[in-house]
N, C-alpha and C positions, 0 to 999 in steps of 0.2 A: 473851765480855767482862763482860756482864750475870751471867752466872752467880758468876763471882769476885767480883765487887762485892757480891751477894747474901751469898756466903759469910762477907765480909773483912765486911760487916752483920752475921752472927750470930756472928762471932768477938768483935765488941764489944757487944753485947747480952750473951754470956756473960761478960764481962767486967764488966757493969755500966756502963759506959761512954757515958754520956746522949748529952754532947756531940758524943761521937765518931760514935755512932750517927746523928745527928740531920743531920751532916754527909753520912755515906756516904748516906742517904736521900735528901740533896736531889739527888746527884749521881744517883742510881739513877732518881729521879721525874724526871729531866731524857731519859731514854731515851723512845724511840717505845714503848709498850708495848700490847697487848691490856687491853680494859676488866676481865676479869676480873683480871687482875695489878696493875692500875691499882688496883683496889678494894681488893685486900686490901694493898697497898701503902699505901695512905692511911690505911686502919683500923690497920695497923701503926704508922705514924707518929704516930696518935692516941696510940695505945697508950705507945709511948714517951716522948710529950710528960706520960703519965701515970703513968709508971713504973713499967708494967706490962710489964716484960720479957720473962714468960712468955708472954703473951699475943703480944706482937711476934714473937718466935721462932716461935712456931705458925704464924703467918701468912705470916713470909718462905719457911719449910718448905714449907708451901703453894706458894709462887708456884714455890719451886726444884722440887718434884715435878710442877710444870703444864709446865717447860721440858724 
């Protein structure tokens, strides 16, 4: 389930959909996550707020690689 949510988030980032990405991030952050993933996703959330989608994508991909 989390993997699907992360993939969906990546799609929104690729389409530059900030509001949709923020909504998806809120859902993802409601999951119980390990500390490393949580830190990366918090950084991605901040990158989304700053419209830095490339950085956000890389951070989300790191979380996916760790799953």
